[in-house]
PALUMZA-822730 format. One line per 8 residues: number of its first residue (from 1); their letters; for each residue y, z negated, x negated of C-alpha. Coordinates in nm, 2 decimals. Layout:
BEGIN
NUM> a> Y:Z:X ~ ...
END
This chain:
BEGIN
1> xxxxxxxx> -5.26:10.91:-0.82 ~ -5.35:10.68:-0.57 ~ -5.42:10.38:-0.86 ~ -5.09:10.41:-0.97 ~ -4.94:10.35:-0.60 ~ -5.20:10.05:-0.55 ~ -5.09:9.89:-0.88 ~ -4.72:9.95:-0.77
9> xxxxxxxx> -4.78:9.80:-0.47 ~ -4.95:9.49:-0.59 ~ -4.66:9.43:-0.85 ~ -4.42:9.42:-0.53 ~ -4.61:9.18:-0.36 ~ -4.63:8.92:-0.58 ~ -4.33:8.96:-0.79 ~ -4.28:8.58:-0.81
17> xxxxxxxx> -4.65:8.52:-0.88 ~ -4.64:8.75:-1.19 ~ -4.33:8.59:-1.30 ~ -4.51:8.23:-1.27 ~ -4.84:8.39:-1.48 ~ -4.54:8.52:-1.77 ~ -4.39:8.20:-1.77 ~ -4.73:8.03:-1.82
25> xxxxxxxx> -4.77:8.22:-2.15 ~ -4.41:8.12:-2.25 ~ -4.51:7.78:-2.18 ~ -4.78:7.78:-2.41 ~ -4.65:7.99:-2.69 ~ -4.29:7.81:-2.69 ~ -4.43:7.50:-2.66 ~ -4.66:7.54:-2.94
33> xxxxxxxx> -4.37:7.60:-3.16 ~ -4.23:7.27:-3.12 ~ -4.54:7.07:-3.04 ~ -4.63:7.09:-3.42 ~ -4.32:6.90:-3.56 ~ -4.40:6.54:-3.43 ~ -4.71:6.56:-3.59 ~ -4.60:6.66:-3.94
41> xxxxxxxx> -4.64:6.30:-4.10 ~ -4.97:6.28:-3.98 ~ -5.07:6.64:-4.11 ~ -4.91:6.55:-4.43 ~ -5.11:6.23:-4.46 ~ -5.43:6.40:-4.37 ~ -5.43:6.73:-4.58 ~ -5.22:6.60:-4.86
49> xxxxxxxx> -4.93:6.81:-4.79 ~ -4.60:6.86:-4.96 ~ -4.27:6.92:-4.79 ~ -4.29:7.28:-4.85 ~ -4.62:7.30:-4.75 ~ -4.49:7.15:-4.39 ~ -4.24:7.42:-4.38 ~ -4.49:7.66:-4.45
57> xxxxxxxx> -4.69:7.55:-4.16 ~ -4.37:7.60:-3.94 ~ -4.24:7.90:-4.09 ~ -4.57:8.10:-4.14 ~ -4.59:8.12:-3.77 ~ -4.21:8.18:-3.69 ~ -4.19:8.43:-3.96 ~ -4.46:8.64:-3.84
65> xxxxxxxx> -4.36:8.65:-3.49 ~ -4.01:8.76:-3.61 ~ -4.13:9.06:-3.80 ~ -4.38:9.20:-3.54 ~ -4.21:9.12:-3.22 ~ -4.08:9.47:-3.16 ~ -4.36:9.63:-3.28 ~ -4.59:9.45:-3.03
73> xxxxxxxx> -4.34:9.56:-2.74 ~ -4.38:9.94:-2.83 ~ -4.77:9.89:-2.85 ~ -4.74:9.74:-2.54 ~ -4.55:10.03:-2.38 ~ -4.81:10.29:-2.54 ~ -5.14:10.11:-2.48 ~ -5.06:9.92:-2.14
81> xxxxxxxx> -4.88:9.62:-2.11 ~ -5.15:9.41:-1.94 ~ -5.43:9.51:-2.20 ~ -5.18:9.40:-2.50 ~ -5.09:9.07:-2.32 ~ -5.46:8.99:-2.25 ~ -5.55:9.09:-2.62 ~ -5.24:8.87:-2.76
89> xxxxxxxx> -5.36:8.56:-2.52 ~ -5.73:8.57:-2.67 ~ -5.60:8.60:-3.05 ~ -5.36:8.29:-2.98 ~ -5.63:8.12:-2.82 ~ -5.83:8.19:-3.14 ~ -5.59:8.08:-3.37 ~ -5.55:7.77:-3.20
97> xxxxxxxx> -5.92:7.68:-3.23 ~ -5.89:7.75:-3.61 ~ -5.61:7.54:-3.64 ~ -5.79:7.25:-3.51 ~ -6.05:7.27:-3.73 ~ -5.85:7.35:-4.05 ~ -5.99:7.20:-4.38 ~ -5.65:7.21:-4.56
105> xxxxxxxx> -5.30:7.27:-4.56 ~ -5.36:7.61:-4.70 ~ -5.63:7.68:-4.39 ~ -5.39:7.56:-4.15 ~ -5.11:7.79:-4.25 ~ -5.35:8.08:-4.21 ~ -5.46:7.99:-3.93 ~ -5.13:7.95:-3.77
113> xxxxxxxx> -5.05:8.33:-3.88 ~ -5.38:8.41:-3.66 ~ -5.21:8.24:-3.38 ~ -4.87:8.40:-3.44 ~ -5.04:8.74:-3.44 ~ -5.13:8.66:-3.10 ~ -4.78:8.51:-3.00 ~ -4.62:8.84:-3.08
121> xxxxxxxx> -4.82:9.04:-2.81 ~ -4.73:8.77:-2.53 ~ -4.33:8.70:-2.49 ~ -4.17:9.03:-2.55 ~ -4.49:9.21:-2.33 ~ -4.43:8.96:-2.05 ~ -4.05:8.99:-2.08 ~ -4.12:9.39:-2.04
129> xxxxxxxx> -4.38:9.30:-1.74 ~ -4.08:9.12:-1.55 ~ -3.83:9.40:-1.61 ~ -4.08:9.63:-1.45 ~ -4.19:9.39:-1.15 ~ -3.79:9.31:-1.05 ~ -3.63:9.62:-0.97 ~ -3.33:9.48:-0.77
137> xxxxxxxx> -3.05:9.37:-1.05 ~ -2.98:9.06:-0.91 ~ -3.35:8.95:-0.87 ~ -3.39:9.04:-1.23 ~ -3.09:8.85:-1.34 ~ -3.26:8.54:-1.18 ~ -3.60:8.59:-1.30 ~ -3.45:8.63:-1.67
145> xxxxxxxx> -3.25:8.27:-1.57 ~ -3.57:8.15:-1.49 ~ -3.73:8.26:-1.80 ~ -3.50:8.13:-2.00 ~ -3.49:7.77:-1.84 ~ -3.87:7.81:-1.91 ~ -3.81:7.83:-2.27 ~ -3.58:7.59:-2.31
153> xxxxxxxx> -3.78:7.33:-2.14 ~ -4.12:7.42:-2.31 ~ -3.94:7.38:-2.66 ~ -3.81:7.05:-2.55 ~ -4.15:6.90:-2.41 ~ -4.38:6.98:-2.73 ~ -4.25:6.70:-2.90 ~ -4.29:6.45:-2.63
161> xxxxxxxx> -4.65:6.58:-2.56 ~ -4.76:6.62:-2.94 ~ -4.66:6.29:-2.99 ~ -4.87:6.14:-2.75 ~ -5.15:6.36:-2.83 ~ -5.12:6.26:-3.19 ~ -5.08:5.88:-3.16 ~ -5.42:5.89:-2.93
169> xxxxxxxx> -5.65:6.16:-3.01 ~ -5.51:6.29:-3.36 ~ -5.32:6.60:-3.47 ~ -5.57:6.87:-3.41 ~ -5.56:6.78:-3.01 ~ -5.25:6.98:-3.04 ~ -5.39:7.28:-3.09 ~ -5.66:7.20:-2.82
177> xxxxxxxx> -5.38:7.21:-2.55 ~ -5.36:7.57:-2.55 ~ -5.74:7.69:-2.46 ~ -5.73:7.55:-2.08 ~ -5.36:7.69:-2.05 ~ -5.41:8.02:-2.18 ~ -5.79:8.07:-2.00 ~ -5.59:8.01:-1.70
185> xxxxxxxx> -5.30:8.28:-1.79 ~ -5.57:8.51:-1.85 ~ -5.76:8.46:-1.52 ~ -5.44:8.51:-1.33 ~ -5.33:8.80:-1.54 ~ -5.64:9.02:-1.50 ~ -5.65:8.93:-1.15 ~ -5.26:8.97:-1.06
193> xxxxxxxx> -5.08:9.17:-1.30 ~ -5.14:9.53:-1.26 ~ -5.16:9.77:-1.59 ~ -4.84:9.98:-1.68 ~ -4.72:10.18:-1.94 ~ -4.37:10.35:-2.06 ~ -4.36:10.72:-1.93 ~ -4.26:10.80:-2.28
201> xxxxxxxx> -4.38:10.51:-2.53 ~ -4.17:10.46:-2.84 ~ -4.32:10.61:-3.16 ~ -4.42:10.33:-3.41 ~ -4.20:10.28:-3.73 ~ -4.40:10.14:-4.01 ~ -4.13:10.17:-4.26 ~ -3.90:10.03:-4.05
209> xxxxxxxx> -4.15:9.74:-3.98 ~ -4.24:9.70:-4.35 ~ -3.87:9.65:-4.45 ~ -3.83:9.39:-4.18 ~ -4.10:9.22:-4.27 ~ -4.02:9.20:-4.64 ~ -3.67:9.13:-4.58 ~ -3.76:8.78:-4.35
217> xxxxxxxx> -4.03:8.73:-4.60 ~ -3.80:8.73:-4.90 ~ -3.59:8.53:-4.77 ~ -3.78:8.25:-4.63 ~ -3.97:8.24:-4.94 ~ -3.69:8.22:-5.15 ~ -3.52:7.95:-4.97 ~ -3.84:7.71:-4.97
225> xxxxxxxx> -3.94:7.75:-5.28 ~ -3.60:7.80:-5.46 ~ -3.57:7.40:-5.52 ~ -3.89:7.37:-5.67 ~ -3.90:7.71:-5.87 ~ -3.53:7.66:-5.97 ~ -3.24:7.89:-5.84 ~ -3.18:8.08:-6.15
233> xxxxxxxx> -3.57:8.12:-6.19 ~ -3.66:8.50:-6.24 ~ -3.89:8.47:-5.92 ~ -3.60:8.36:-5.68 ~ -3.39:8.60:-5.79 ~ -3.63:8.85:-5.75 ~ -3.72:8.77:-5.38 ~ -3.34:8.75:-5.32
241> xxxxxxxx> -3.28:9.12:-5.45 ~ -3.57:9.21:-5.29 ~ -3.44:9.10:-4.92 ~ -3.08:9.25:-5.04 ~ -3.26:9.60:-5.11 ~ -3.44:9.57:-4.79 ~ -3.17:9.52:-4.59 ~ -2.98:9.80:-4.77
249> xxxxxxxx> -3.28:10.03:-4.71 ~ -3.28:9.92:-4.31 ~ -2.95:10.02:-4.24 ~ -2.99:10.35:-4.42 ~ -3.31:10.44:-4.28 ~ -3.32:10.34:-3.90 ~ -3.01:10.54:-3.78 ~ -3.14:10.85:-3.92
257> xxxxxxxx> -3.48:10.77:-3.75 ~ -3.55:10.98:-3.42 ~ -3.71:10.67:-3.25 ~ -3.61:10.34:-3.50 ~ -3.79:10.03:-3.47 ~ -3.42:9.88:-3.44 ~ -3.14:10.10:-3.25 ~ -2.85:10.00:-3.42
265> xxxxxxxx> -2.64:10.13:-3.13 ~ -2.70:9.80:-2.95 ~ -2.49:9.61:-3.20 ~ -2.20:9.82:-3.08 ~ -2.20:9.59:-2.80 ~ -2.01:9.27:-2.90 ~ -2.20:9.04:-2.65 ~ -2.51:9.19:-2.76
273> xxxxxxxx> -2.44:9.11:-3.13 ~ -2.30:8.80:-3.05 ~ -2.59:8.70:-2.83 ~ -2.79:8.75:-3.17 ~ -2.59:8.56:-3.40 ~ -2.59:8.25:-3.13 ~ -2.97:8.30:-3.09 ~ -2.99:8.24:-3.49
281> xxxxxxxx> -2.72:7.95:-3.52 ~ -2.88:7.76:-3.20 ~ -3.24:7.80:-3.29 ~ -3.19:7.74:-3.66 ~ -3.01:7.39:-3.53 ~ -3.32:7.30:-3.30 ~ -3.60:7.38:-3.56 ~ -3.43:7.22:-3.82
289> xxxxxxxx> -3.35:6.91:-3.61 ~ -3.71:6.90:-3.50 ~ -3.84:6.91:-3.84 ~ -3.61:6.65:-3.99 ~ -3.60:6.41:-3.68 ~ -4.03:6.38:-3.70 ~ -3.99:6.28:-4.09 ~ -3.69:6.06:-4.04
297> xxxxxxxx> -3.81:5.86:-3.73 ~ -4.17:5.81:-3.88 ~ -4.12:5.79:-4.23 ~ -3.77:5.62:-4.25 ~ -3.76:5.42:-3.91 ~ -4.18:5.35:-3.92 ~ -4.23:5.48:-3.59 ~ -4.55:5.62:-3.47
305> xxxxxxxx> -4.58:5.95:-3.37 ~ -4.61:5.85:-2.99 ~ -4.28:5.68:-3.03 ~ -4.16:5.94:-3.21 ~ -4.21:6.17:-2.89 ~ -4.05:5.89:-2.68 ~ -3.74:5.93:-2.89 ~ -3.70:6.30:-2.81
313> xxxxxxxx> -3.72:6.20:-2.45 ~ -3.37:6.23:-2.40 ~ -3.34:6.59:-2.57 ~ -3.62:6.68:-2.35 ~ -3.46:6.56:-2.02 ~ -3.14:6.69:-2.11 ~ -3.26:7.05:-2.18 ~ -3.49:7.02:-1.87
321> xxxxxxxx> -3.19:6.97:-1.66 ~ -2.93:7.21:-1.83 ~ -3.16:7.50:-1.86 ~ -3.17:7.58:-1.50 ~ -2.85:7.46:-1.39 ~ -2.74:7.72:-1.69 ~ -2.90:8.00:-1.53 ~ -2.73:7.88:-1.21
329> xxxxxxxx> -2.37:7.89:-1.37 ~ -2.46:8.24:-1.51 ~ -2.51:8.39:-1.21 ~ -2.19:8.24:-1.05 ~ -1.94:8.22:-1.37 ~ -2.10:8.46:-1.61 ~ -2.21:8.34:-1.99 ~ -1.86:8.19:-2.10
337> xxxxxxxx> -1.89:7.84:-1.93 ~ -2.29:7.81:-2.07 ~ -2.19:7.91:-2.41 ~ -1.87:7.67:-2.44 ~ -2.05:7.38:-2.31 ~ -2.33:7.47:-2.56 ~ -2.09:7.51:-2.87 ~ -1.90:7.19:-2.79
345> xxxxxxxx> -2.26:6.99:-2.70 ~ -2.40:7.11:-3.04 ~ -2.07:7.03:-3.26 ~ -2.07:6.68:-3.13 ~ -2.40:6.56:-3.19 ~ -2.41:6.73:-3.53 ~ -2.09:6.53:-3.63 ~ -2.24:6.22:-3.53
353> xxxxxxxx> -2.59:6.30:-3.69 ~ -2.37:6.33:-4.04 ~ -2.30:5.96:-4.01 ~ -2.69:5.90:-3.98 ~ -2.83:5.60:-4.20 ~ -3.16:5.45:-4.22 ~ -3.06:5.18:-3.98 ~ -2.82:5.39:-3.72
361> xxxxxxxx> -2.87:5.17:-3.40 ~ -3.13:5.33:-3.16 ~ -2.90:5.38:-2.89 ~ -2.66:5.56:-3.06 ~ -2.96:5.78:-3.19 ~ -3.06:5.85:-2.85 ~ -2.74:5.96:-2.73 ~ -2.73:6.20:-2.99
369> xxxxxxxx> -3.04:6.35:-2.89 ~ -2.92:6.37:-2.55 ~ -2.63:6.53:-2.62 ~ -2.80:6.76:-2.86 ~ -3.03:6.85:-2.57 ~ -2.71:6.98:-2.31 ~ -2.62:7.22:-2.59 ~ -2.96:7.37:-2.66
377> xxxxxxxx> -3.04:7.35:-2.26 ~ -2.74:7.56:-2.18 ~ -2.76:7.83:-2.46 ~ -3.11:7.97:-2.38 ~ -3.06:8.16:-2.06 ~ -2.72:8.30:-2.16 ~ -2.89:8.46:-2.48 ~ -3.14:8.65:-2.28
385> xxxxxxxx> -2.91:8.73:-1.99 ~ -2.61:8.88:-2.25 ~ -2.88:9.08:-2.42 ~ -3.04:9.27:-2.14 ~ -2.71:9.29:-1.90 ~ -2.54:9.60:-1.90 ~ -2.83:9.80:-2.07 ~ -3.02:10.10:-1.95
393> xxxxxxxx> -3.32:9.98:-1.78 ~ -3.54:10.17:-2.01 ~ -3.40:9.97:-2.31 ~ -3.42:9.61:-2.15 ~ -3.76:9.52:-2.30 ~ -3.65:9.64:-2.66 ~ -3.29:9.48:-2.60 ~ -3.49:9.16:-2.53
401> xxxxxxxx> -3.72:9.18:-2.79 ~ -3.44:9.17:-3.03 ~ -3.28:8.89:-2.88 ~ -3.64:8.71:-2.91 ~ -3.65:8.83:-3.29 ~ -3.30:8.64:-3.36 ~ -3.43:8.34:-3.21 ~ -3.73:8.34:-3.42
409> xxxxxxxx> -3.53:8.42:-3.74 ~ -3.33:8.14:-3.66 ~ -3.62:7.91:-3.59 ~ -3.74:8.01:-3.94 ~ -3.44:8.00:-4.15 ~ -3.38:7.64:-3.96 ~ -3.69:7.48:-4.13 ~ -3.65:7.70:-4.42
417> xxxxxxxx> -3.28:7.51:-4.50 ~ -3.35:7.16:-4.35 ~ -3.63:7.14:-4.63 ~ -3.47:7.26:-4.90 ~ -3.13:7.09:-4.84 ~ -3.35:6.76:-4.79 ~ -3.55:6.83:-5.11 ~ -3.21:6.88:-5.29
425> xxxxxxxx> -3.08:6.54:-5.23 ~ -3.37:6.33:-5.17 ~ -3.28:6.13:-5.44 ~ -2.96:6.00:-5.22 ~ -3.22:5.83:-4.99 ~ -3.34:6.06:-4.67 ~ -3.10:6.01:-4.41 ~ -2.82:6.07:-4.68
433> xxxxxxxx> -3.00:6.39:-4.79 ~ -2.99:6.53:-4.46 ~ -2.61:6.55:-4.41 ~ -2.55:6.85:-4.55 ~ -2.77:7.01:-4.31 ~ -2.59:6.86:-4.04 ~ -2.24:6.98:-4.16 ~ -2.40:7.32:-4.18
441> xxxxxxxx> -2.53:7.30:-3.81 ~ -2.16:7.19:-3.72 ~ -2.06:7.52:-3.83 ~ -2.33:7.69:-3.65 ~ -2.17:7.50:-3.31 ~ -1.82:7.64:-3.39 ~ -1.97:7.97:-3.40 ~ -2.16:7.94:-3.08
449> xxxxxxxx> -1.82:7.81:-2.95 ~ -1.61:8.10:-3.07 ~ -1.86:8.38:-2.99 ~ -1.93:8.20:-2.63 ~ -1.52:8.28:-2.57 ~ -1.52:8.61:-2.73 ~ -1.85:8.79:-2.58 ~ -1.72:8.75:-2.23
457> xxxxxxxx> -1.36:8.88:-2.27 ~ -1.27:9.25:-2.13 ~ -1.29:9.41:-2.46 ~ -1.63:9.26:-2.50 ~ -1.78:9.41:-2.17 ~ -1.61:9.75:-2.24 ~ -1.82:9.76:-2.58 ~ -2.11:9.71:-2.39
465> xxxxxxxx> -2.05:10.00:-2.13 ~ -1.99:10.22:-2.41 ~ -2.31:10.13:-2.58 ~ -2.51:10.16:-2.29 ~ -2.34:10.51:-2.23 ~ -2.45:10.60:-2.58 ~ -2.79:10.48:-2.51 ~ -2.84:10.65:-2.19
473> xxxxxxxx> -2.62:10.97:-2.32 ~ -2.85:11.01:-2.65 ~ -3.21:10.83:-2.58 ~ -3.43:10.73:-2.81 ~ -3.64:11.04:-2.93 ~ -3.30:11.23:-2.98 ~ -3.07:11.28:-3.26 ~ -2.78:11.05:-3.25
END
């Protein structure tokens, strides 16, 4: 009893410091998700990798993270949030070390999976720690805003740091960055983050977990390998069929389970459903952009990895400036202004990219990157805020995990689509082959714009109150 009081007291004494430690882990994981992109041409040359091999370097990571995020959250509730957080940090650091010595592309993909296993134990657990540290709603909203801002900034500066390291030391050094950052986070977490568990942890849902992984893995494999194997081949049709069957089974099975992996009642909230779809659209655009941008600048424009990183500075600076501004804007005016700006900026930048050629003037290219950075910088905070706001406190961690999962699904889908579209039209020239992807992103921006308006209407807020009432009235573990 005394230990519990002391731990609670320490959490109350150092809430901002705990937030800082959690953001340190987010900085490492989110930056790693994008730092690899600028090194892809070097990896391709050094390890003799194909375009699909490069896609798997990115998507093997995001696929595992997307599949296991919610499982990691429930395991943290059961075994202790700090314990799982520290275990994840250690595993992530081990994966980073192994990636830095990968002998071939297959080894690199395998070691990225090890990294991803560690990453699944970090972000959702850290979000749960934050939710249980900041008890006052306004303070928690501010903390979530800072969290969303750090996520955006981390992903934006990854290519800049990656370019500098790849050019000066080599692509393997991009994985070394995680070691000192991870070590510092572990030491601070052991010292300042108190252990905590859920009073009644959710049961593990192995069937639901397997169905989620089967769905995401089947779709990703089919999209990446479809062009090479043939869209009408038995293999690709089989994987798409497996994905469809997994989705149907998930929708039938989960509502019948007493403690489901995914509580479908969340999606009765229009803002929550909108936030997940916005996350998929926005992160598909961002990950696809980084994937194509690194290859375009280095293989078409002939720039070095360092100069490629420098070219992404307008995107990084715009994201760094807009992310905290978006958080403050949400606190005053709600999520609508941030999402409307994000949608319009995404549409504008994607339309400019549909005119991309091998000789597009560099100033115009940098302006396009800056506009894209505004769109991405404005969207992160409202995604998290919309997913968590209005939900019961006991469900905040699960709601945040679903939002994080939708980000990773979007990131995985964006790389898969970008590489596949590029491969299908590469005979037209690299720049021209990317045009269909930018039209696709234009459509995604329109979706963000429309959902940004719709999710902030009075009707939408009523659906959130109704969903929250259902979650409180029939908590997990009871028959819905």
